[in-house]
C-alpha positions in Angstrom: 61.2 160.0 49.8 59.9 159.9 53.3 59.2 156.5 54.8 55.5 157.2 55.3 55.1 158.4 51.7 56.8 155.1 50.7 54.4 153.2 52.9 51.4 154.9 51.4 52.7 154.1 47.9 53.3 150.5 48.8 49.8 150.2 50.3 48.1 151.5 47.2 50.4 150.2 44.5 50.4 146.6 45.6 47.1 146.5 47.6 48.8 145.0 50.6 47.5 145.4 54.2 48.9 148.0 56.6 50.4 145.1 58.6 52.2 143.9 55.5 53.5 147.4 54.8 54.7 147.6 58.4 56.6 144.3 58.0 58.2 145.3 54.6 59.5 148.5 56.1 60.6 146.8 59.3 62.7 144.4 57.2 64.4 147.5 55.8 65.1 148.9 59.2 62.3 151.5 59.2 60.1 151.4 62.3 56.6 152.7 61.5 53.3 151.7 63.2 50.3 150.4 61.4 48.3 153.3 62.8 50.6 155.9 61.3 50.5 154.1 58.0 46.7 153.9 58.1 46.4 157.6 59.0 48.7 158.7 56.1 46.8 156.4 53.7 43.6 158.2 54.6 45.3 161.6 54.3 47.4 161.1 51.1 45.7 158.1 49.5 43.7 159.9 46.9 46.7 161.8 45.7 48.7 158.6 45.4 45.9 156.8 43.6 45.5 159.7 41.1 49.2 159.6 40.3 49.1 155.8 39.8 46.1 156.1 37.5 47.8 158.8 35.5 50.9 156.6 35.0 48.9 153.4 34.2 48.3 154.2 30.5 52.0 154.8 29.9 52.9 151.5 31.5 50.3 149.6 29.5 51.5 151.2 26.2 55.1 150.0 26.9 54.1 146.3 27.3 54.8 144.1 24.3 51.8 143.3 22.1 50.9 139.7 21.4 51.1 138.8 17.6 
């Protein structure tokens, strides 16, 4: 997975700021600017959001039910 794809996924999956995503990636040794993250989020954000919405029912179904 490309680092910018990962950044977009982080941004949408965990609803963190571009600055937070930049910091997370920097801790892992990946230097990416906030502006490039923001640009990719605008460009790829809808595709990522759709994939996350499609996966959500599966994840909900796997959670244990309360008695």
